ZAMARNU-751712 format. One record per residue (C-alpha): residue number from 0; residue in one letter; z, y, x. Coordinates in steps of 0.1 Angstrom, whole numbers, plus 5000, padded with zeros to 4 digits. Example, Ala and Ser with C-alpha at 12.3 -4.5 7.8 and 13.67 -1.06 7.14 Angstrom:
BEGIN
  nr rest   pz   py   px
   0    A 5078 4955 5123
   1    S 5071 4989 5137
END
This chain:
BEGIN
  nr rest   pz   py   px
   0    Q 4998 5002 4999
   1    D 4991 5035 5012
   2    G 5021 5055 5024
   3    D 5013 5082 5007
   4    T 5012 5066 4972
   5    K 5042 5074 4954
   6    S 5053 5048 4927
   7    L 5054 5059 4891
   8    E 5090 5057 4891
   9    Q 5089 5085 4917
  10    L 5066 5104 4900
  11    V 5085 5104 4867
  12    I 5116 5114 4885
  13    M 5097 5143 4901
  14    D 5083 5155 4867
  15    N 5118 5155 4858
  16    E 5131 5180 4882
  17    I 5133 5218 4876
  18    K 5117 5236 4906
  19    L 5116 5270 4918
  20    F 5089 5275 4944
  21    Q 5088 5300 4970
  22    N 5063 5327 4963
  23    T 5032 5332 4979
  24    P 5021 5352 5001
  25    N 5055 5366 5010
  26    P 5057 5393 5021
  27    F 5030 5406 4997
  28    N 5016 5442 4989
  29    Q 4993 5438 4961
  30    S 5002 5406 4939
  31    T 5021 5372 4949
  32    S 5023 5339 4930
  33    I 5054 5326 4917
  34    K 5055 5287 4907
  35    M 5079 5265 4889
  36    Q 5080 5230 4877
  37    L 5097 5226 4844
  38    P 5102 5194 4825
  39    E 5092 5188 4789
  40    R 5132 5186 4780
  41    V 5137 5224 4788
  42    Q 5142 5244 4758
  43    Q 5143 5276 4770
  44    A 5132 5292 4806
  45    D 5130 5326 4819
  46    L 5122 5343 4850
  47    M 5142 5372 4860
  48    I 5131 5396 4889
  49    Y 5160 5418 4904
  50    N 5161 5445 4930
  51    L 5187 5445 4955
  52    E 5213 5466 4936
  53    G 5211 5439 4906
  54    K 5189 5459 4884
  55    Q 5165 5438 4863
  56    V 5129 5451 4867
  57    D 5111 5423 4853
  58    H 5115 5395 4829
  59    R 5091 5367 4815
  60    S 5097 5341 4793
  61    I 5083 5308 4800
  62    N 5066 5290 4774
  63    S 5048 5263 4792
  64    R 5060 5234 4809
  65    G 5050 5215 4837
  66    L 5038 5232 4867
  67    V 5037 5268 4857
  68    E 5022 5296 4877
  69    F 5029 5334 4875
  70    E 5012 5365 4890
  71    L 5032 5392 4897
  72    A 5014 5427 4904
  73    G 5035 5448 4931
  74    G 5018 5480 4916
  75    S 5046 5485 4893
  76    L 5075 5480 4919
  77    D 5089 5500 4947
  78    A 5083 5484 4985
  79    G 5113 5464 4992
  80    M 5130 5432 4990
  81    Y 5136 5416 4954
  82    I 5155 5384 4939
  83    Y 5137 5364 4916
  84    A 5157 5336 4895
  85    L 5148 5309 4872
  86    I 5170 5304 4842
  87    V 5168 5275 4823
  88    D 5187 5270 4790
  89    G 5209 5295 4800
  90    E 5218 5285 4835
  91    V 5207 5300 4865
  92    V 5191 5269 4882
  93    D 5177 5285 4914
  94    Q 5167 5322 4929
  95    K 5145 5330 4961
  96    R 5140 5364 4975
  97    M 5105 5380 4981
  98    I 5094 5413 5002
  99    L 5069 5438 4985
 100    T 5056 5460 5014
 101    Q 5037 5489 5010
END
């Protein structure tokens, strides 16, 4: 068996995971892509973006499941570091940092 082939059981476990990926590119100046994986069991999911003072600068409700991708345009934000958080069924499951350059 090919060493790269994943068993069906492994794929089901992987599909069942909630995962937030690092945005790409990072740092970015015009736009960046944020991907996440959300299993079907998730009832509510939101992506929140905060500046370093803790002020929410963007919010996206996520209605899709599976591998989900958002494009974030940097034009509406000031240059600097931001934190984005994935909130699933009312709990913060992960957060990451991104840098917007001028």
